[in-house]
N, CA, C, O and the ligand as a Tripos MOL2 file, in Angstrom:
@<TRIPOS>MOLECULE
protein
  313   311    79     0     0
PROTEIN
NO_CHARGES

@<TRIPOS>ATOM
      1 N          -4.3270  -18.7650   -7.9900 N.3       1 MET1
      2 CA         -4.1750  -18.1920   -6.6660 C.3       1 MET1
      3 C          -5.4640  -17.4570   -6.2970 C.2       1 MET1
      4 O          -6.0500  -16.7590   -7.1240 O.2       1 MET1
      5 N          -5.8790  -17.6150   -5.0910 N.am      2 ASN2
      6 CA         -7.1030  -16.9870   -4.6350 C.3       2 ASN2
      7 C          -6.7690  -15.9890   -3.5230 C.2       2 ASN2
      8 O          -6.8750  -16.3010   -2.3370 O.2       2 ASN2
      9 N          -6.3620  -14.7820   -3.9330 N.am      3 CYS3
     10 CA         -5.9520  -13.7730   -2.9660 C.3       3 CYS3
     11 C          -6.7230  -12.4850   -3.2640 C.2       3 CYS3
     12 O          -6.5970  -11.9230   -4.3520 O.2       3 CYS3
     13 N          -7.5030  -12.0270   -2.3210 N.am      4 ILE4
     14 CA         -8.3520  -10.8520   -2.5450 C.3       4 ILE4
     15 C          -7.5260   -9.5990   -2.7770 C.2       4 ILE4
     16 O          -7.9430   -8.7230   -3.5350 O.2       4 ILE4
     17 N          -6.3620   -9.4900   -2.1420 N.am      5 MET5
     18 CA         -5.5170   -8.3060   -2.3470 C.3       5 MET5
     19 C          -4.9870   -8.2640   -3.7800 C.2       5 MET5
     20 O          -5.0000   -7.2110   -4.4170 O.2       5 MET5
     21 N          -4.5240   -9.4030   -4.2840 N.am      6 CYS6
     22 CA         -4.0310   -9.4680   -5.6670 C.3       6 CYS6
     23 C          -5.1710   -9.2440   -6.6570 C.2       6 CYS6
     24 O          -4.9860   -8.5830   -7.6780 O.2       6 CYS6
     25 N          -6.3320   -9.7860   -6.3620 N.am      7 GLU7
     26 CA         -7.4900   -9.5790   -7.2440 C.3       7 GLU7
     27 C          -7.8520   -8.0990   -7.2950 C.2       7 GLU7
     28 O          -8.1420   -7.5720   -8.3690 O.2       7 GLU7
     29 N          -7.8390   -7.4320   -6.1640 N.am      8 ASN8
     30 CA         -8.1740   -6.0020   -6.1180 C.3       8 ASN8
     31 C          -7.1730   -5.1640   -6.9160 C.2       8 ASN8
     32 O          -7.5370   -4.1340   -7.4830 O.2       8 ASN8
     33 N          -5.9190   -5.6010   -6.9600 N.am      9 GLN9
     34 CA         -4.9010   -4.8430   -7.6920 C.3       9 GLN9
     35 C          -5.1300   -4.8780   -9.2020 C.2       9 GLN9
     36 O          -4.6970   -3.9710   -9.9120 O.2       9 GLN9
     37 N          -5.7990   -5.9050   -9.6930 N.am     10 LYS10
     38 CA         -6.0300   -6.0210  -11.1440 C.3      10 LYS10
     39 C          -6.9000   -4.8780  -11.6620 C.2      10 LYS10
     40 O          -6.7490   -4.4450  -12.8040 O.2      10 LYS10
     41 N          -7.8030   -4.3950  -10.8240 N.am     11 ASN11
     42 CA         -8.6980   -3.3030  -11.2160 C.3      11 ASN11
     43 C          -8.5270   -2.1080  -10.2750 C.2      11 ASN11
     44 O          -9.4950   -1.4340   -9.9250 O.2      11 ASN11
     45 N          -7.2950   -1.8630   -9.8790 N.am     12 ILE12
     46 CA         -7.0400   -0.8430   -8.8630 C.3      12 ILE12
     47 C          -7.5350    0.5410   -9.2970 C.2      12 ILE12
     48 O          -7.9570    1.3420   -8.4640 O.2      12 ILE12
     49 N          -7.4830    0.8140  -10.5940 N.am     13 GLU13
     50 CA         -7.9090    2.1330  -11.0890 C.3      13 GLU13
     51 C          -9.3980    2.3660  -10.8390 C.2      13 GLU13
     52 O          -9.8460    3.5120  -10.7950 O.2      13 GLU13
     53 N         -10.1560    1.3020  -10.6760 N.am     14 ASP14
     54 CA        -11.6020    1.4280  -10.4370 C.3      14 ASP14
     55 C         -11.9310    1.6040   -8.9540 C.2      14 ASP14
     56 O         -13.0700    1.8970   -8.5920 O.2      14 ASP14
     57 N         -10.9340    1.4230   -8.1160 N.am     15 ASP15
     58 CA        -11.1570    1.5320   -6.6700 C.3      15 ASP15
     59 C         -11.2660    3.0060   -6.2970 C.2      15 ASP15
     60 O         -10.3110    3.7560   -6.5020 O.2      15 ASP15
     61 N         -12.4000    3.4410   -5.7570 N.am     16 PRO16
     62 CA        -12.5660    4.8630   -5.4270 C.3      16 PRO16
     63 C         -11.6010    5.3390   -4.3350 C.2      16 PRO16
     64 O         -11.4270    6.5430   -4.1470 O.2      16 PRO16
     65 N         -10.9820    4.4120   -3.6240 N.am     17 TYR17
     66 CA        -10.0420    4.7820   -2.5670 C.3      17 TYR17
     67 C          -8.5890    4.7550   -3.0320 C.2      17 TYR17
     68 O          -7.6840    5.1120   -2.2770 O.2      17 TYR17
     69 N          -8.3660    4.3280   -4.2840 N.am     18 PHE18
     70 CA         -7.0130    4.2700   -4.8480 C.3      18 PHE18
     71 C          -6.4590    5.6820   -4.9720 C.2      18 PHE18
     72 O          -7.1270    6.5760   -5.4920 O.2      18 PHE18
     73 N          -5.2260    5.8810   -4.4880 N.am     19 ILE19
     74 CA         -4.5870    7.1910   -4.5420 C.3      19 ILE19
     75 C          -3.5310    7.2270   -5.6430 C.2      19 ILE19
     76 O          -3.6050    8.0550   -6.5510 O.2      19 ILE19
     77 N          -2.5530    6.3310   -5.5640 N.am     20 MET20
     78 CA         -1.5090    6.3340   -6.5840 C.3      20 MET20
     79 C          -0.7090    5.0290   -6.5570 C.2      20 MET20
     80 O          -0.7580    4.2600   -5.5980 O.2      20 MET20
     81 N           0.0300    4.8130   -7.6530 N.am     21 GLU21
     82 CA          0.8990    3.6540   -7.7600 C.3      21 GLU21
     83 C           2.3370    4.0920   -7.5400 C.2      21 GLU21
     84 O           2.7740    5.1050   -8.0860 O.2      21 GLU21
     85 N           3.0730    3.3280   -6.7410 N.am     22 LEU22
     86 CA          4.5070    3.5230   -6.6010 C.3      22 LEU22
     87 C           5.2060    2.3120   -7.2190 C.2      22 LEU22
     88 O           4.5490    1.3990   -7.7190 O.2      22 LEU22
     89 N           6.5310    2.3090   -7.1830 N.am     23 GLU23
     90 CA          7.2750    1.2300   -7.8480 C.3      23 GLU23
     91 C           6.9250   -0.1520   -7.2910 C.2      23 GLU23
     92 O           6.8010   -1.1140   -8.0490 O.2      23 GLU23
     93 N           6.7670   -0.2510   -5.9650 N.am     24 THR24
     94 CA          6.5680   -1.5740   -5.3660 C.3      24 THR24
     95 C           5.1590   -1.8210   -4.8390 C.2      24 THR24
     96 O           4.8700   -2.9070   -4.3370 O.2      24 THR24
     97 N           4.2830   -0.8290   -4.9480 N.am     25 GLY25
     98 CA          2.9520   -1.0430   -4.3940 C.3      25 GLY25
     99 C           1.9590    0.0450   -4.7560 C.2      25 GLY25
    100 O           2.2670    0.9940   -5.4760 O.2      25 GLY25
    101 N           0.7530   -0.1300   -4.2290 N.am     26 TYR26
    102 CA         -0.3480    0.7930   -4.4980 C.3      26 TYR26
    103 C          -0.7820    1.4610   -3.1970 C.2      26 TYR26
    104 O          -0.9080    0.8090   -2.1600 O.2      26 TYR26
    105 N          -1.0070    2.7600   -3.2700 N.am     27 VAL27
    106 CA         -1.4510    3.5210   -2.1090 C.3      27 VAL27
    107 C          -2.9740    3.6190   -2.1660 C.2      27 VAL27
    108 O          -3.5480    4.0750   -3.1540 O.2      27 VAL27
    109 N          -3.6020    3.1850   -1.0960 N.am     28 ILE28
    110 CA         -5.0630    3.1400   -1.0380 C.3      28 ILE28
    111 C          -5.5160    3.7330    0.2970 C.2      28 ILE28
    112 O          -5.0670    3.2970    1.3580 O.2      28 ILE28
    113 N          -6.3930    4.7110    0.2420 N.am     29 LEU29
    114 CA         -6.9390    5.2730    1.4740 C.3      29 LEU29
    115 C          -7.7490    4.2000    2.1750 C.2      29 LEU29
    116 O          -8.5410    3.4960    1.5480 O.2      29 LEU29
    117 N          -7.5500    4.0810    3.4610 N.am     30 GLY30
    118 CA         -8.3060    3.0850    4.2160 C.3      30 GLY30
    119 C          -9.7930    3.3280    4.0740 C.2      30 GLY30
    120 O         -10.2610    4.4480    4.2760 O.2      30 GLY30
    121 N         -10.5470    2.2870    3.7260 N.am     31 TRP31
    122 CA        -11.9830    2.4030    3.4940 C.3      31 TRP31
    123 C         -12.7230    2.5490    4.8120 C.2      31 TRP31
    124 O         -13.9140    2.8620    4.8220 O.2      31 TRP31
    125 N         -12.0340    2.3250    5.9210 N.am     32 PHE32
    126 CA        -12.6280    2.4660    7.2380 C.3      32 PHE32
    127 C         -11.6610    3.3250    8.0470 C.2      32 PHE32
    128 O         -10.5880    2.8670    8.4400 O.2      32 PHE32
    129 N         -12.0520    4.5730    8.2920 N.am     33 GLN33
    130 CA        -11.1570    5.5400    8.9350 C.3      33 GLN33
    131 C         -11.3030    5.5030   10.4560 C.2      33 GLN33
    132 O         -11.5500    6.5270   11.0920 O.2      33 GLN33
    133 N         -11.1480    4.3230   11.0190 N.am     34 ARG34
    134 CA        -11.1590    4.1990   12.4850 C.3      34 ARG34
    135 C         -10.0600    5.0900   13.0670 C.2      34 ARG34
    136 O         -10.2150    5.6990   14.1250 O.2      34 ARG34
    137 N          -8.9380    5.1430   12.3320 N.am     35 PHE35
    138 CA         -7.8490    6.0480   12.6780 C.3      35 PHE35
    139 C          -7.7120    7.0210   11.5200 C.2      35 PHE35
    140 O          -7.4740    6.6060   10.3860 O.2      35 PHE35
    141 N          -7.8590    8.3110   11.7930 N.am     36 ARG36
    142 CA         -7.8490    9.3330   10.7510 C.3      36 ARG36
    143 C          -6.5550    9.2580    9.9360 C.2      36 ARG36
    144 O          -5.4540    9.3470   10.4800 O.2      36 ARG36
    145 N          -6.7130    9.0970    8.6420 N.am     37 GLY37
    146 CA         -5.5570    9.0020    7.7530 C.3      37 GLY37
    147 C          -5.1060    7.5800    7.4830 C.2      37 GLY37
    148 O          -4.1280    7.3640    6.7680 O.2      37 GLY37
    149 N          -5.8070    6.6080    8.0470 N.am     38 TYR38
    150 CA         -5.4350    5.2070    7.8360 C.3      38 TYR38
    151 C          -5.3030    4.9350    6.3400 C.2      38 TYR38
    152 O          -6.2330    5.1600    5.5660 O.2      38 TYR38
    153 N          -4.1300    4.4490    5.9560 N.am     39 THR39
    154 CA         -3.8130    4.2310    4.5510 C.3      39 THR39
    155 C          -3.1560    2.8640    4.3840 C.2      39 THR39
    156 O          -2.3680    2.4310    5.2250 O.2      39 THR39
    157 N          -3.4930    2.2020    3.2960 N.am     40 VAL40
    158 CA         -2.9200    0.8930    2.9870 C.3      40 VAL40
    159 C          -1.8840    1.0570    1.8890 C.2      40 VAL40
    160 O          -2.1320    1.7400    0.8940 O.2      40 VAL40
    161 N          -0.7290    0.4370    2.0630 N.am     41 PHE41
    162 CA          0.2550    0.3630    0.9850 C.3      41 PHE41
    163 C           0.3580   -1.1050    0.5940 C.2      41 PHE41
    164 O           1.0220   -1.9000    1.2580 O.2      41 PHE41
    165 N          -0.3110   -1.4400   -0.4910 N.am     42 SER42
    166 CA         -0.4550   -2.8320   -0.9200 C.3      42 SER42
    167 C           0.7020   -3.2300   -1.8250 C.2      42 SER42
    168 O           0.8710   -2.6700   -2.9070 O.2      42 SER42
    169 N           1.4890   -4.1860   -1.3870 N.am     43 CYS43
    170 CA          2.6720   -4.6380   -2.1380 C.3      43 CYS43
    171 C           2.2500   -5.3190   -3.4430 C.2      43 CYS43
    172 O           1.2570   -6.0450   -3.4890 O.2      43 CYS43
    173 N           3.0200   -5.0710   -4.4920 N.am     44 LYS44
    174 CA          2.7210   -5.6840   -5.7910 C.3      44 LYS44
    175 C           3.0680   -7.1720   -5.8220 C.2      44 LYS44
    176 O           2.5650   -7.9150   -6.6650 O.2      44 LYS44
    177 N           3.9260   -7.6000   -4.9040 N.am     45 HIS45
    178 CA          4.2950   -9.0170   -4.8510 C.3      45 HIS45
    179 C           3.4580   -9.7190   -3.7960 C.2      45 HIS45
    180 O           3.3850   -9.2780   -2.6490 O.2      45 HIS45
    181 N           2.8330  -10.8100   -4.1930 N.am     46 HIS46
    182 CA          2.0490  -11.6040   -3.2470 C.3      46 HIS46
    183 C           2.9860  -12.3670   -2.3090 C.2      46 HIS46
    184 O           4.0150  -12.8900   -2.7390 O.2      46 HIS46
    185 N           2.6340  -12.4240   -1.0700 N.am     47 GLY47
    186 CA          3.3930  -13.2290   -0.1160 C.3      47 GLY47
    187 C           2.9220  -12.9760    1.2890 C.2      47 GLY47
    188 O           2.4210  -11.8930    1.5890 O.2      47 GLY47
    189 N           3.0710  -13.9510    2.1550 N.am     48 PRO48
    190 CA          2.5590  -13.8130    3.5180 C.3      48 PRO48
    191 C           3.4570  -12.9870    4.4340 C.2      48 PRO48
    192 O           2.9780  -12.4210    5.4170 O.2      48 PRO48
    193 N           4.7370  -12.9120    4.1300 N.am     49 GLU49
    194 CA          5.6580  -12.2610    5.0680 C.3      49 GLU49
    195 C           6.6050  -11.3030    4.3540 C.2      49 GLU49
    196 O           7.0520  -11.5830    3.2420 O.2      49 GLU49
    197 N           6.9100  -10.1790    4.9860 N.am     50 LEU50
    198 CA          7.8710   -9.2260    4.4190 C.3      50 LEU50
    199 C           9.2320   -9.8800    4.1710 C.2      50 LEU50
    200 O           9.8850   -9.6010    3.1660 O.2      50 LEU50
    201 N           9.6500  -10.7390    5.0810 N.am     51 HIS51
    202 CA         10.9860  -11.3290    4.9360 C.3      51 HIS51
    203 C          11.0800  -12.3060    3.7680 C.2      51 HIS51
    204 O          12.1700  -12.7700    3.4340 O.2      51 HIS51
    205 N           9.9370  -12.6220    3.1410 N.am     52 ASP52
    206 CA          9.9690  -13.4780    1.9510 C.3      52 ASP52
    207 C          10.3580  -12.6970    0.6990 C.2      52 ASP52
    208 O          10.7290  -13.2930   -0.3130 O.2      52 ASP52
    209 N          10.2770  -11.3750    0.7610 N.am     53 LEU53
    210 CA         10.6190  -10.5650   -0.4070 C.3      53 LEU53
    211 C          12.1280  -10.5960   -0.6550 C.2      53 LEU53
    212 O          12.9220  -10.7030    0.2790 O.2      53 LEU53
    213 N          12.5020  -10.5000   -1.9230 N.am     54 GLU54
    214 CA         13.9140  -10.4130   -2.2960 C.3      54 GLU54
    215 C          14.4860   -9.1460   -1.6430 C.2      54 GLU54
    216 O          13.7790   -8.1440   -1.5430 O.2      54 GLU54
    217 N          15.7430   -9.1690   -1.2010 N.am     55 HIS55
    218 CA         16.3030   -8.1200   -0.3490 C.3      55 HIS55
    219 C          16.1460   -6.7100   -0.9350 C.2      55 HIS55
    220 O          15.6030   -5.8280   -0.2690 O.2      55 HIS55
    221 N          16.6080   -6.4870   -2.1620 N.am     56 ASP56
    222 CA         16.5640   -5.1370   -2.7290 C.3      56 ASP56
    223 C          15.1220   -4.6420   -2.8940 C.2      56 ASP56
    224 O          14.8280   -3.4650   -2.6850 O.2      56 ASP56
    225 N          14.2300   -5.5680   -3.2740 N.am     57 TYR57
    226 CA         12.8200   -5.2070   -3.4190 C.3      57 TYR57
    227 C          12.2300   -4.8530   -2.0530 C.2      57 TYR57
    228 O          11.4660   -3.8960   -1.9230 O.2      57 TYR57
    229 N          12.5870   -5.6220   -1.0600 N.am     58 LYS58
    230 CA         12.0930   -5.3810    0.3010 C.3      58 LYS58
    231 C          12.5400   -4.0100    0.8050 C.2      58 LYS58
    232 O          11.7530   -3.2770    1.4030 O.2      58 LYS58
    233 N          13.7930   -3.6720    0.5630 N.am     59 VAL59
    234 CA         14.3120   -2.3740    0.9960 C.3      59 VAL59
    235 C          13.5600   -1.2490    0.3050 C.2      59 VAL59
    236 O          13.1920   -0.2610    0.9410 O.2      59 VAL59
    237 N          13.3300   -1.3980   -0.9990 N.am     60 LYS60
    238 CA         12.5950   -0.3760   -1.7470 C.3      60 LYS60
    239 C          11.1500   -0.2770   -1.2470 C.2      60 LYS60
    240 O          10.6190    0.8210   -1.0760 O.2      60 LYS60
    241 N          10.5280   -1.4230   -1.0160 N.am     61 PHE61
    242 CA          9.1480   -1.4430   -0.5210 C.3      61 PHE61
    243 C           9.0430   -0.7410    0.8290 C.2      61 PHE61
    244 O           8.1340    0.0590    1.0510 O.2      61 PHE61
    245 N           9.9690   -1.0390    1.7220 N.am     62 LEU62
    246 CA          9.9290   -0.4210    3.0520 C.3      62 LEU62
    247 C          10.2180    1.0740    2.9800 C.2      62 LEU62
    248 O           9.6420    1.8550    3.7370 O.2      62 LEU62
    249 N          11.1050    1.4720    2.0770 N.am     63 GLU63
    250 CA         11.3710    2.8980    1.8850 C.3      63 GLU63
    251 C          10.1090    3.6050    1.3960 C.2      63 GLU63
    252 O           9.7500    4.6720    1.8950 O.2      63 GLU63
    253 N           9.4440    3.0020    0.4210 N.am     64 GLU64
    254 CA          8.2140    3.6170   -0.0950 C.3      64 GLU64
    255 C           7.1270    3.6100    0.9740 C.2      64 GLU64
    256 O           6.3200    4.5370    1.0440 O.2      64 GLU64
    257 N           7.1000    2.5820    1.7980 N.am     65 MET65
    258 CA          6.1060    2.5130    2.8660 C.3      65 MET65
    259 C           6.2670    3.6850    3.8310 C.2      65 MET65
    260 O           5.2780    4.2750    4.2660 O.2      65 MET65
    261 N           7.4920    4.0170    4.1580 N.am     66 THR66
    262 CA          7.7060    5.1360    5.0760 C.3      66 THR66
    263 C           7.3410    6.4640    4.4100 C.2      66 THR66
    264 O           6.8760    7.3870    5.0770 O.2      66 THR66
    265 N           7.5500    6.5580    3.1060 N.am     67 THR67
    266 CA          7.1480    7.7670    2.3790 C.3      67 THR67
    267 C           5.6250    7.9170    2.4200 C.2      67 THR67
    268 O           5.1040    9.0100    2.6460 O.2      67 THR67
    269 N           4.9280    6.8150    2.2000 N.am     68 VAL68
    270 CA          3.4630    6.8290    2.2500 C.3      68 VAL68
    271 C           2.9880    7.2060    3.6520 C.2      68 VAL68
    272 O           2.0540    7.9930    3.8100 O.2      68 VAL68
    273 N           3.6360    6.6410    4.6630 N.am     69 ALA69
    274 CA          3.2540    6.9360    6.0480 C.3      69 ALA69
    275 C           3.4600    8.4180    6.3530 C.2      69 ALA69
    276 O           2.6160    9.0420    6.9950 O.2      69 ALA69
    277 N           4.5640    8.9750    5.9000 N.am     70 GLU70
    278 CA          4.8290   10.3850    6.1410 C.3      70 GLU70
    279 C           3.8180   11.2580    5.4030 C.2      70 GLU70
    280 O           3.3310   12.2430    5.9580 O.2      70 GLU70
    281 N           3.5000   10.9100    4.1660 N.am     71 ALA71
    282 CA          2.5300   11.6950    3.3940 C.3      71 ALA71
    283 C           1.1580   11.6480    4.0650 C.2      71 ALA71
    284 O           0.4730   12.6670    4.1550 O.2      71 ALA71
    285 N           0.7600   10.4720    4.5340 N.am     72 SER72
    286 CA         -0.5260   10.3480    5.2320 C.3      72 SER72
    287 C          -0.5310   11.2010    6.4880 C.2      72 SER72
    288 O          -1.5120   11.8800    6.7920 O.2      72 SER72
    289 N           0.5660   11.1570    7.2030 N.am     73 PHE73
    290 CA          0.6920   11.9450    8.4290 C.3      73 PHE73
    291 C           0.5580   13.4360    8.1160 C.2      73 PHE73
    292 O          -0.1700   14.1610    8.7940 O.2      73 PHE73
    293 N           1.2750   13.8840    7.0710 N.am     74 GLN74
    294 CA          1.2330   15.3090    6.7050 C.3      74 GLN74
    295 C          -0.1820   15.7400    6.2980 C.2      74 GLN74
    296 O          -0.5860   16.8760    6.5450 O.2      74 GLN74
    297 N          -0.9190   14.8370    5.6810 N.am     75 CYS75
    298 CA         -2.2660   15.1730    5.2240 C.3      75 CYS75
    299 C          -3.2600   15.3510    6.3710 C.2      75 CYS75
    300 O          -4.1810   16.1610    6.2690 O.2      75 CYS75
    301 N          -3.0850   14.6120    7.4460 N.am     76 VAL76
    302 CA         -4.1100   14.6210    8.4980 C.3      76 VAL76
    303 C          -3.7000   15.3420    9.7670 C.2      76 VAL76
    304 O          -4.5300   15.5680   10.6480 O.2      76 VAL76
    305 N          -2.4310   15.7060    9.8710 N.am     77 GLN77
    306 CA         -2.0390   16.3670   11.1160 C.3      77 GLN77
    307 C          -2.7150   17.7300   11.2130 C.2      77 GLN77
    308 O          -2.9310   18.4160   10.2140 O.2      77 GLN77
    309 N          -3.0430   18.0990   12.4570 N.am     78 THR78
    310 CA         -3.7710   19.3590   12.6400 C.3      78 THR78
    311 C          -2.9250   20.3480   13.4210 C.2      78 THR78
    312 O          -3.3650   21.4690   13.6770 O.2      78 THR78
    313 ZN         -1.8840  -11.7560   -3.0710 Zn       79 ZN79
@<TRIPOS>BOND
     1     1     2 1
     2     2     3 1
     3     3     4 2
     4     3     5 am
     5     5     6 1
     6     6     7 1
     7     7     8 2
     8     7     9 am
     9     9    10 1
    10    10    11 1
    11    11    12 2
    12    11    13 am
    13    13    14 1
    14    14    15 1
    15    15    16 2
    16    15    17 am
    17    17    18 1
    18    18    19 1
    19    19    20 2
    20    19    21 am
    21    21    22 1
    22    22    23 1
    23    23    24 2
    24    23    25 am
    25    25    26 1
    26    26    27 1
    27    27    28 2
    28    27    29 am
    29    29    30 1
    30    30    31 1
    31    31    32 2
    32    31    33 am
    33    33    34 1
    34    34    35 1
    35    35    36 2
    36    35    37 am
    37    37    38 1
    38    38    39 1
    39    39    40 2
    40    39    41 am
    41    41    42 1
    42    42    43 1
    43    43    44 2
    44    43    45 am
    45    45    46 1
    46    46    47 1
    47    47    48 2
    48    47    49 am
    49    49    50 1
    50    50    51 1
    51    51    52 2
    52    51    53 am
    53    53    54 1
    54    54    55 1
    55    55    56 2
    56    55    57 am
    57    57    58 1
    58    58    59 1
    59    59    60 2
    60    59    61 am
    61    61    62 1
    62    62    63 1
    63    63    64 2
    64    63    65 am
    65    65    66 1
    66    66    67 1
    67    67    68 2
    68    67    69 am
    69    69    70 1
    70    70    71 1
    71    71    72 2
    72    71    73 am
    73    73    74 1
    74    74    75 1
    75    75    76 2
    76    75    77 am
    77    77    78 1
    78    78    79 1
    79    79    80 2
    80    79    81 am
    81    81    82 1
    82    82    83 1
    83    83    84 2
    84    83    85 am
    85    85    86 1
    86    86    87 1
    87    87    88 2
    88    87    89 am
    89    89    90 1
    90    90    91 1
    91    91    92 2
    92    91    93 am
    93    93    94 1
    94    94    95 1
    95    95    96 2
    96    95    97 am
    97    97    98 1
    98    98    99 1
    99    99   100 2
   100    99   101 am
   101   101   102 1
   102   102   103 1
   103   103   104 2
   104   103   105 am
   105   105   106 1
   106   106   107 1
   107   107   108 2
   108   107   109 am
   109   109   110 1
   110   110   111 1
   111   111   112 2
   112   111   113 am
   113   113   114 1
   114   114   115 1
   115   115   116 2
   116   115   117 am
   117   117   118 1
   118   118   119 1
   119   119   120 2
   120   119   121 am
   121   121   122 1
   122   122   123 1
   123   123   124 2
   124   123   125 am
   125   125   126 1
   126   126   127 1
   127   127   128 2
   128   127   129 am
   129   129   130 1
   130   130   131 1
   131   131   132 2
   132   131   133 am
   133   133   134 1
   134   134   135 1
   135   135   136 2
   136   135   137 am
   137   137   138 1
   138   138   139 1
   139   139   140 2
   140   139   141 am
   141   141   142 1
   142   142   143 1
   143   143   144 2
   144   143   145 am
   145   145   146 1
   146   146   147 1
   147   147   148 2
   148   147   149 am
   149   149   150 1
   150   150   151 1
   151   151   152 2
   152   151   153 am
   153   153   154 1
   154   154   155 1
   155   155   156 2
   156   155   157 am
   157   157   158 1
   158   158   159 1
   159   159   160 2
   160   159   161 am
   161   161   162 1
   162   162   163 1
   163   163   164 2
   164   163   165 am
   165   165   166 1
   166   166   167 1
   167   167   168 2
   168   167   169 am
   169   169   170 1
   170   170   171 1
   171   171   172 2
   172   171   173 am
   173   173   174 1
   174   174   175 1
   175   175   176 2
   176   175   177 am
   177   177   178 1
   178   178   179 1
   179   179   180 2
   180   179   181 am
   181   181   182 1
   182   182   183 1
   183   183   184 2
   184   183   185 am
   185   185   186 1
   186   186   187 1
   187   187   188 2
   188   187   189 am
   189   189   190 1
   190   190   191 1
   191   191   192 2
   192   191   193 am
   193   193   194 1
   194   194   195 1
   195   195   196 2
   196   195   197 am
   197   197   198 1
   198   198   199 1
   199   199   200 2
   200   199   201 am
   201   201   202 1
   202   202   203 1
   203   203   204 2
   204   203   205 am
   205   205   206 1
   206   206   207 1
   207   207   208 2
   208   207   209 am
   209   209   210 1
   210   210   211 1
   211   211   212 2
   212   211   213 am
   213   213   214 1
   214   214   215 1
   215   215   216 2
   216   215   217 am
   217   217   218 1
   218   218   219 1
   219   219   220 2
   220   219   221 am
   221   221   222 1
   222   222   223 1
   223   223   224 2
   224   223   225 am
   225   225   226 1
   226   226   227 1
   227   227   228 2
   228   227   229 am
   229   229   230 1
   230   230   231 1
   231   231   232 2
   232   231   233 am
   233   233   234 1
   234   234   235 1
   235   235   236 2
   236   235   237 am
   237   237   238 1
   238   238   239 1
   239   239   240 2
   240   239   241 am
   241   241   242 1
   242   242   243 1
   243   243   244 2
   244   243   245 am
   245   245   246 1
   246   246   247 1
   247   247   248 2
   248   247   249 am
   249   249   250 1
   250   250   251 1
   251   251   252 2
   252   251   253 am
   253   253   254 1
   254   254   255 1
   255   255   256 2
   256   255   257 am
   257   257   258 1
   258   258   259 1
   259   259   260 2
   260   259   261 am
   261   261   262 1
   262   262   263 1
   263   263   264 2
   264   263   265 am
   265   265   266 1
   266   266   267 1
   267   267   268 2
   268   267   269 am
   269   269   270 1
   270   270   271 1
   271   271   272 2
   272   271   273 am
   273   273   274 1
   274   274   275 1
   275   275   276 2
   276   275   277 am
   277   277   278 1
   278   278   279 1
   279   279   280 2
   280   279   281 am
   281   281   282 1
   282   282   283 1
   283   283   284 2
   284   283   285 am
   285   285   286 1
   286   286   287 1
   287   287   288 2
   288   287   289 am
   289   289   290 1
   290   290   291 1
   291   291   292 2
   292   291   293 am
   293   293   294 1
   294   294   295 1
   295   295   296 2
   296   295   297 am
   297   297   298 1
   298   298   299 1
   299   299   300 2
   300   299   301 am
   301   301   302 1
   302   302   303 1
   303   303   304 2
   304   303   305 am
   305   305   306 1
   306   306   307 1
   307   307   308 2
   308   307   309 am
   309   309   310 1
   310   310   311 1
   311   311   312 2
@<TRIPOS>SUBSTRUCTURE
     1 MET1         2 RESIDUE 1 A MET
     2 ASN2         6 RESIDUE 1 A ASN
     3 CYS3        10 RESIDUE 1 A CYS
     4 ILE4        14 RESIDUE 1 A ILE
     5 MET5        18 RESIDUE 1 A MET
     6 CYS6        22 RESIDUE 1 A CYS
     7 GLU7        26 RESIDUE 1 A GLU
     8 ASN8        30 RESIDUE 1 A ASN
     9 GLN9        34 RESIDUE 1 A GLN
    10 LYS10       38 RESIDUE 1 A LYS
    11 ASN11       42 RESIDUE 1 A ASN
    12 ILE12       46 RESIDUE 1 A ILE
    13 GLU13       50 RESIDUE 1 A GLU
    14 ASP14       54 RESIDUE 1 A ASP
    15 ASP15       58 RESIDUE 1 A ASP
    16 PRO16       62 RESIDUE 1 A PRO
    17 TYR17       66 RESIDUE 1 A TYR
    18 PHE18       70 RESIDUE 1 A PHE
    19 ILE19       74 RESIDUE 1 A ILE
    20 MET20       78 RESIDUE 1 A MET
    21 GLU21       82 RESIDUE 1 A GLU
    22 LEU22       86 RESIDUE 1 A LEU
    23 GLU23       90 RESIDUE 1 A GLU
    24 THR24       94 RESIDUE 1 A THR
    25 GLY25       98 RESIDUE 1 A GLY
    26 TYR26      102 RESIDUE 1 A TYR
    27 VAL27      106 RESIDUE 1 A VAL
    28 ILE28      110 RESIDUE 1 A ILE
    29 LEU29      114 RESIDUE 1 A LEU
    30 GLY30      118 RESIDUE 1 A GLY
    31 TRP31      122 RESIDUE 1 A TRP
    32 PHE32      126 RESIDUE 1 A PHE
    33 GLN33      130 RESIDUE 1 A GLN
    34 ARG34      134 RESIDUE 1 A ARG
    35 PHE35      138 RESIDUE 1 A PHE
    36 ARG36      142 RESIDUE 1 A ARG
    37 GLY37      146 RESIDUE 1 A GLY
    38 TYR38      150 RESIDUE 1 A TYR
    39 THR39      154 RESIDUE 1 A THR
    40 VAL40      158 RESIDUE 1 A VAL
    41 PHE41      162 RESIDUE 1 A PHE
    42 SER42      166 RESIDUE 1 A SER
    43 CYS43      170 RESIDUE 1 A CYS
    44 LYS44      174 RESIDUE 1 A LYS
    45 HIS45      178 RESIDUE 1 A HIS
    46 HIS46      182 RESIDUE 1 A HIS
    47 GLY47      186 RESIDUE 1 A GLY
    48 PRO48      190 RESIDUE 1 A PRO
    49 GLU49      194 RESIDUE 1 A GLU
    50 LEU50      198 RESIDUE 1 A LEU
    51 HIS51      202 RESIDUE 1 A HIS
    52 ASP52      206 RESIDUE 1 A ASP
    53 LEU53      210 RESIDUE 1 A LEU
    54 GLU54      214 RESIDUE 1 A GLU
    55 HIS55      218 RESIDUE 1 A HIS
    56 ASP56      222 RESIDUE 1 A ASP
    57 TYR57      226 RESIDUE 1 A TYR
    58 LYS58      230 RESIDUE 1 A LYS
    59 VAL59      234 RESIDUE 1 A VAL
    60 LYS60      238 RESIDUE 1 A LYS
    61 PHE61      242 RESIDUE 1 A PHE
    62 LEU62      246 RESIDUE 1 A LEU
    63 GLU63      250 RESIDUE 1 A GLU
    64 GLU64      254 RESIDUE 1 A GLU
    65 MET65      258 RESIDUE 1 A MET
    66 THR66      262 RESIDUE 1 A THR
    67 THR67      266 RESIDUE 1 A THR
    68 VAL68      270 RESIDUE 1 A VAL
    69 ALA69      274 RESIDUE 1 A ALA
    70 GLU70      278 RESIDUE 1 A GLU
    71 ALA71      282 RESIDUE 1 A ALA
    72 SER72      286 RESIDUE 1 A SER
    73 PHE73      290 RESIDUE 1 A PHE
    74 GLN74      294 RESIDUE 1 A GLN
    75 CYS75      298 RESIDUE 1 A CYS
    76 VAL76      302 RESIDUE 1 A VAL
    77 GLN77      306 RESIDUE 1 A GLN
    78 THR78      310 RESIDUE 1 A THR
    79 ZN79       313 GROUP 0 **** ****
């Protein structure tokens, strides 16, 4: 498989923008802060669409995504 996101996850600890690992994905500060606090939550499962994820995993991923979004918001709000 030739996927840059999956390749980046193999050495995620070396990424200077890596923040933390959650159960379903990796939290990475956006390398381009066009929007202050822009953060990526990279899913551990490769796939083109959210609806391709198994139901329980998808629910957990989306729950963690909202947690990441809230944490990012709390960090940058003024
Ligand atoms: Zn991938």
